[in-house]
C-alpha positions as CSV (number, residue, x, y, z in Angstrom):
1,X,2.2,-5.2,-17.3
2,X,1.5,-7.5,-13.8
3,X,5.1,-8.2,-13.6
4,X,6.3,-4.9,-14.1
5,X,4.3,-3.7,-11.5
6,X,4.9,-6.4,-8.9
7,X,8.7,-6.1,-9.8
8,X,8.3,-2.6,-9.4
9,X,9.7,-1.9,-13.1
10,X,8.7,1.6,-13.9
11,X,10.4,1.8,-16.9
12,X,8.8,-1.4,-18.6
13,X,5.7,-0.3,-17.3
14,X,6.1,3.1,-18.8
15,X,7.8,1.2,-22.4
16,X,4.5,-0.8,-22.5
17,X,2.3,1.9,-22.1
18,X,3.4,3.4,-24.5
19,X,3.6,0.9,-27.2
20,X,-0.6,1.3,-27.8
21,X,0.3,4.1,-30.0
22,X,-2.5,6.8,-28.4
23,X,-1.3,10.1,-27.0
24,X,-2.9,9.4,-24.0
25,X,-3.4,5.8,-22.2
26,X,-6.6,6.0,-19.8
27,X,-5.0,3.8,-16.5
28,X,-7.9,3.1,-15.1
29,X,-9.6,1.9,-18.4
30,X,-6.8,-1.1,-18.2
31,X,-7.8,-3.8,-15.9
32,X,-6.3,-7.0,-15.1
33,X,-8.9,-9.9,-15.8
34,X,-7.1,-12.8,-13.3
35,X,-7.0,-10.6,-10.6
36,X,-10.8,-9.5,-9.7
37,X,-10.6,-7.2,-12.3
38,X,-8.5,-5.0,-10.7
39,X,-6.5,-2.2,-11.8
40,X,-2.7,-1.0,-12.4
41,X,-3.1,0.8,-9.2
42,X,-4.6,-2.2,-7.2
43,X,-1.4,-3.9,-8.0
44,X,1.0,-1.2,-7.1
45,X,-0.7,-0.7,-3.9
46,X,-0.3,-4.5,-2.8
47,X,3.0,-4.6,-3.3
48,X,3.8,-1.5,-2.1
49,X,5.5,-0.1,-5.4
50,X,5.1,3.4,-4.5
51,X,7.2,4.7,-7.6
52,X,4.2,3.1,-9.7
53,X,1.6,4.5,-7.8
54,X,2.9,7.6,-8.3
55,X,3.6,7.7,-11.6
56,X,-0.5,6.1,-12.2
57,X,-1.8,9.1,-9.9
58,X,0.0,12.1,-12.0
59,X,-0.9,10.2,-14.9
60,X,-5.0,10.2,-14.0
61,X,-4.7,7.1,-11.8
62,X,-8.1,7.4,-9.3
63,X,-6.8,6.2,-5.6
64,X,-10.2,4.7,-4.2
65,X,-11.3,3.0,-8.2
66,X,-13.2,-0.1,-7.3
67,X,-12.0,-3.5,-8.5
68,X,-14.7,-6.7,-8.7
69,X,-14.8,-7.5,-5.6
70,X,-15.2,-3.1,-4.5
71,X,-12.1,-3.6,-2.7
72,X,-9.8,0.1,-3.5
73,X,-6.0,0.2,-3.8
74,X,-6.0,0.8,-0.1
75,X,-7.9,-2.5,0.9
76,X,-5.1,-4.2,-0.9
77,X,-2.2,-2.5,0.3
78,X,-3.5,-2.9,4.1
79,X,-4.6,-6.4,3.0
80,X,-0.7,-7.0,2.4
81,X,0.8,-5.1,4.7
82,X,2.4,-2.3,2.1
83,X,2.7,0.2,4.9
84,X,4.7,3.0,2.3
85,X,2.0,2.4,-0.4
86,X,-0.6,2.8,3.0
87,X,0.9,6.1,4.1
88,X,0.4,7.0,0.2
89,X,-2.8,6.3,-0.2
90,X,-3.6,8.0,3.3
91,X,-1.9,11.2,2.0
92,X,-3.5,11.7,-1.3
């Protein structure tokens, strides 16, 4: 998942999420344990992957969700200089 998001590969992300066999996948409950327990939206924000952020948001992704260090996706976007992600987060 991490690599798909980092590389902006939305189709691979969708494919991985569809393999769960569940009709609905709560994208907020998927945790990246090796990355401060961040969520998918944190990774997308860090790597300026706005189409993935939009997909996650459209599928229930919370834009203010916190990681283990209480950092929001906006923090990740700002820290990485991800201007498009910052703009997306500010406007939603």
